[in-house]
C-alpha positions in Angstrom: 14.3 -6.7 -0.4 11.8 -4.4 1.3 12.1 -0.7 0.6 11.4 1.8 3.4 8.3 3.8 2.9 8.7 7.6 3.2 5.7 9.0 5.0 4.6 12.3 3.4 1.4 13.8 4.8 0.7 15.7 8.0 -1.1 12.5 9.1 2.3 10.7 9.0 3.5 11.2 12.6 0.2 10.1 14.1 0.1 7.0 11.9 3.6 6.0 12.8 2.9 6.5 16.5 -0.2 4.4 16.2 1.6 1.6 14.3 4.4 1.6 17.0 1.8 1.4 19.8 0.1 -1.6 18.2 3.4 -3.4 17.7 4.4 -2.8 21.3 1.2 -4.6 22.3 2.3 -7.7 20.3 0.4 -7.2 17.1 2.1 -7.7 13.7 0.0 -4.9 12.2 1.4 -5.4 8.7 -1.9 -5.2 6.7 -3.1 -2.3 8.6 0.2 -0.5 8.1 -0.1 -1.0 4.4 -3.6 0.5 4.4 -2.3 3.5 6.4 0.6 4.0 3.9 -2.0 4.0 1.0 -4.1 6.5 2.9 -1.0 8.7 3.6 -0.2 8.7 -0.2 -3.8 9.5 -1.1 -4.0 12.3 1.5 -0.8 13.8 0.3 -1.6 13.4 -3.4 -4.9 15.3 -3.0 -3.2 18.3 -1.4 -4.4 17.5 2.1 -1.9 17.8 4.8 1.5 18.1 3.3 4.2 18.3 6.0 
């Protein structure tokens, strides 16, 4: 069962909008989403852009 990722950083909304846009154009965008989630965690963990 997949767990839902909780976006954390100030970058989160832009990333989610970007992923949504790509999926609306027919792309799966699964690997890229995973990279963006990792970046979100990194960005948040290093004190950059907390919501």
